[in-house]
ChimeraX commands (.cxc) that place a marker at each C-alpha (Angstrom):
marker #1 position 102.38,137.51,87.95 radius 0.5
marker #1 position 100.74,136.11,84.83 radius 0.5
marker #1 position 97.17,134.86,84.69 radius 0.5
marker #1 position 98.41,131.29,84.21 radius 0.5
marker #1 position 100.39,131.47,87.47 radius 0.5
marker #1 position 97.41,132.96,89.29 radius 0.5
marker #1 position 95.07,130.24,88.05 radius 0.5
marker #1 position 97.59,127.53,88.94 radius 0.5
marker #1 position 98.00,128.85,92.48 radius 0.5
marker #1 position 94.26,129.23,93.03 radius 0.5
marker #1 position 93.50,125.75,91.67 radius 0.5
marker #1 position 96.29,124.23,93.81 radius 0.5
marker #1 position 94.99,125.99,96.90 radius 0.5
marker #1 position 91.43,124.87,96.22 radius 0.5
marker #1 position 92.55,121.26,95.73 radius 0.5
marker #1 position 94.60,121.35,98.93 radius 0.5
marker #1 position 91.65,122.66,100.95 radius 0.5
marker #1 position 89.32,120.11,99.38 radius 0.5
marker #1 position 91.72,117.26,100.13 radius 0.5
marker #1 position 92.07,118.51,103.70 radius 0.5
marker #1 position 88.29,118.38,104.12 radius 0.5
marker #1 position 88.04,114.93,102.57 radius 0.5
marker #1 position 90.82,113.50,104.72 radius 0.5
marker #1 position 89.66,115.18,107.94 radius 0.5
marker #1 position 85.99,114.25,107.78 radius 0.5
marker #1 position 86.23,110.72,106.41 radius 0.5
marker #1 position 84.45,107.83,108.11 radius 0.5
marker #1 position 87.76,105.91,108.33 radius 0.5
marker #1 position 89.64,108.68,110.13 radius 0.5
marker #1 position 93.01,107.74,111.60 radius 0.5
marker #1 position 96.13,109.62,112.64 radius 0.5
marker #1 position 97.85,109.28,109.28 radius 0.5
marker #1 position 94.92,110.80,107.39 radius 0.5
marker #1 position 94.72,113.66,109.90 radius 0.5
marker #1 position 98.42,114.44,109.46 radius 0.5
marker #1 position 98.21,114.16,105.67 radius 0.5
marker #1 position 95.17,116.47,105.71 radius 0.5
marker #1 position 97.17,119.01,107.73 radius 0.5
marker #1 position 100.02,118.80,105.20 radius 0.5
marker #1 position 97.52,119.54,102.40 radius 0.5
marker #1 position 96.13,122.52,104.31 radius 0.5
marker #1 position 99.65,123.87,104.91 radius 0.5
marker #1 position 100.48,123.58,101.21 radius 0.5
marker #1 position 97.17,125.22,100.23 radius 0.5
marker #1 position 97.91,128.16,102.53 radius 0.5
marker #1 position 101.41,128.47,101.09 radius 0.5
marker #1 position 99.93,128.65,97.58 radius 0.5
marker #1 position 97.85,131.66,98.68 radius 0.5
marker #1 position 100.88,133.56,100.00 radius 0.5
marker #1 position 101.46,135.69,96.85 radius 0.5
marker #1 position 97.87,136.90,96.97 radius 0.5
marker #1 position 98.10,137.94,100.62 radius 0.5
marker #1 position 101.31,139.86,100.00 radius 0.5
marker #1 position 99.81,141.67,97.01 radius 0.5
marker #1 position 97.05,143.31,99.07 radius 0.5
marker #1 position 98.35,146.43,100.82 radius 0.5
marker #1 position 96.80,146.92,104.26 radius 0.5
marker #1 position 94.42,143.98,103.86 radius 0.5
marker #1 position 92.76,142.35,106.87 radius 0.5
marker #1 position 94.78,139.13,106.43 radius 0.5
marker #1 position 98.19,140.78,106.08 radius 0.5
marker #1 position 99.22,139.56,109.54 radius 0.5
marker #1 position 99.21,135.98,108.16 radius 0.5
marker #1 position 102.24,136.65,105.98 radius 0.5
marker #1 position 104.67,135.87,108.80 radius 0.5
marker #1 position 103.02,132.51,109.46 radius 0.5
marker #1 position 102.87,131.67,105.78 radius 0.5
marker #1 position 106.64,131.95,105.51 radius 0.5
marker #1 position 106.88,129.33,108.27 radius 0.5
marker #1 position 104.30,126.90,106.83 radius 0.5
marker #1 position 106.39,125.46,103.96 radius 0.5
marker #1 position 109.15,124.73,106.47 radius 0.5
marker #1 position 106.64,122.87,108.65 radius 0.5
marker #1 position 105.74,120.54,105.79 radius 0.5
marker #1 position 108.91,118.48,106.32 radius 0.5
marker #1 position 108.14,117.84,109.98 radius 0.5
marker #1 position 104.55,117.00,109.15 radius 0.5
marker #1 position 105.74,114.57,106.47 radius 0.5
marker #1 position 107.88,112.82,109.10 radius 0.5
marker #1 position 104.85,112.55,111.40 radius 0.5
marker #1 position 102.83,111.15,108.51 radius 0.5
marker #1 position 105.43,108.48,107.76 radius 0.5
marker #1 position 105.69,107.52,111.42 radius 0.5
marker #1 position 101.93,107.21,111.83 radius 0.5
marker #1 position 101.26,105.53,108.47 radius 0.5
marker #1 position 103.87,102.78,108.91 radius 0.5
marker #1 position 104.27,102.30,112.67 radius 0.5
marker #1 position 105.72,98.77,112.52 radius 0.5
marker #1 position 108.48,99.65,110.07 radius 0.5
marker #1 position 109.64,102.62,112.14 radius 0.5
marker #1 position 109.75,100.53,115.31 radius 0.5
marker #1 position 111.70,97.76,113.53 radius 0.5
marker #1 position 114.19,100.26,112.08 radius 0.5
marker #1 position 114.67,101.83,115.50 radius 0.5
marker #1 position 115.24,98.42,117.12 radius 0.5
marker #1 position 117.71,97.45,114.39 radius 0.5
marker #1 position 119.67,100.66,114.87 radius 0.5
marker #1 position 119.92,100.07,118.62 radius 0.5
marker #1 position 121.31,96.55,118.13 radius 0.5
marker #1 position 123.93,97.68,115.63 radius 0.5
marker #1 position 127.40,96.68,116.84 radius 0.5
marker #1 position 130.42,98.46,115.37 radius 0.5
marker #1 position 132.82,95.93,116.89 radius 0.5
marker #1 position 131.56,93.22,114.52 radius 0.5
marker #1 position 132.80,95.25,111.50 radius 0.5
marker #1 position 136.39,95.80,112.64 radius 0.5
marker link #1:1,2 radius 0.2
marker link #1:2,3 radius 0.2
marker link #1:3,4 radius 0.2
marker link #1:4,5 radius 0.2
marker link #1:5,6 radius 0.2
marker link #1:6,7 radius 0.2
marker link #1:7,8 radius 0.2
marker link #1:8,9 radius 0.2
marker link #1:9,10 radius 0.2
marker link #1:10,11 radius 0.2
marker link #1:11,12 radius 0.2
marker link #1:12,13 radius 0.2
marker link #1:13,14 radius 0.2
marker link #1:14,15 radius 0.2
marker link #1:15,16 radius 0.2
marker link #1:16,17 radius 0.2
marker link #1:17,18 radius 0.2
marker link #1:18,19 radius 0.2
marker link #1:19,20 radius 0.2
marker link #1:20,21 radius 0.2
marker link #1:21,22 radius 0.2
marker link #1:22,23 radius 0.2
marker link #1:23,24 radius 0.2
marker link #1:24,25 radius 0.2
marker link #1:25,26 radius 0.2
marker link #1:26,27 radius 0.2
marker link #1:27,28 radius 0.2
marker link #1:28,29 radius 0.2
marker link #1:29,30 radius 0.2
marker link #1:30,31 radius 0.2
marker link #1:31,32 radius 0.2
marker link #1:32,33 radius 0.2
marker link #1:33,34 radius 0.2
marker link #1:34,35 radius 0.2
marker link #1:35,36 radius 0.2
marker link #1:36,37 radius 0.2
marker link #1:37,38 radius 0.2
marker link #1:38,39 radius 0.2
marker link #1:39,40 radius 0.2
marker link #1:40,41 radius 0.2
marker link #1:41,42 radius 0.2
marker link #1:42,43 radius 0.2
marker link #1:43,44 radius 0.2
marker link #1:44,45 radius 0.2
marker link #1:45,46 radius 0.2
marker link #1:46,47 radius 0.2
marker link #1:47,48 radius 0.2
marker link #1:48,49 radius 0.2
marker link #1:49,50 radius 0.2
marker link #1:50,51 radius 0.2
marker link #1:51,52 radius 0.2
marker link #1:52,53 radius 0.2
marker link #1:53,54 radius 0.2
marker link #1:54,55 radius 0.2
marker link #1:55,56 radius 0.2
marker link #1:56,57 radius 0.2
marker link #1:57,58 radius 0.2
marker link #1:58,59 radius 0.2
marker link #1:59,60 radius 0.2
marker link #1:60,61 radius 0.2
marker link #1:61,62 radius 0.2
marker link #1:62,63 radius 0.2
marker link #1:63,64 radius 0.2
marker link #1:64,65 radius 0.2
marker link #1:65,66 radius 0.2
marker link #1:66,67 radius 0.2
marker link #1:67,68 radius 0.2
marker link #1:68,69 radius 0.2
marker link #1:69,70 radius 0.2
marker link #1:70,71 radius 0.2
marker link #1:71,72 radius 0.2
marker link #1:72,73 radius 0.2
marker link #1:73,74 radius 0.2
marker link #1:74,75 radius 0.2
marker link #1:75,76 radius 0.2
marker link #1:76,77 radius 0.2
marker link #1:77,78 radius 0.2
marker link #1:78,79 radius 0.2
marker link #1:79,80 radius 0.2
marker link #1:80,81 radius 0.2
marker link #1:81,82 radius 0.2
marker link #1:82,83 radius 0.2
marker link #1:83,84 radius 0.2
marker link #1:84,85 radius 0.2
marker link #1:85,86 radius 0.2
marker link #1:86,87 radius 0.2
marker link #1:87,88 radius 0.2
marker link #1:88,89 radius 0.2
marker link #1:89,90 radius 0.2
marker link #1:90,91 radius 0.2
marker link #1:91,92 radius 0.2
marker link #1:92,93 radius 0.2
marker link #1:93,94 radius 0.2
marker link #1:94,95 radius 0.2
marker link #1:95,96 radius 0.2
marker link #1:96,97 radius 0.2
marker link #1:97,98 radius 0.2
marker link #1:98,99 radius 0.2
marker link #1:99,100 radius 0.2
marker link #1:100,101 radius 0.2
marker link #1:101,102 radius 0.2
marker link #1:102,103 radius 0.2
marker link #1:103,104 radius 0.2
marker link #1:104,105 radius 0.2
marker link #1:105,106 radius 0.2
view
């Protein structure tokens, strides 16, 4: 891995952790900011994955299994974020889909 890639991953991880802290400990805390903060923490941990795999027999080597799962969890967390950030739109879309009648389009 080149130095540029290492610096990019470390800076991205630092920014993700910092954004997690800012979103989690804000005075205007709501569910959407908590979920978005968790997404940032998941992404920051995924950016650190190459460094954890490079250390042989390190104390954090057991995290490698979880870090392969974390990028996959980002999609589900993004859905939770959208549902909590725009609750009225999701409820309206769900109501519209329930009232959809296929017989009217025959």
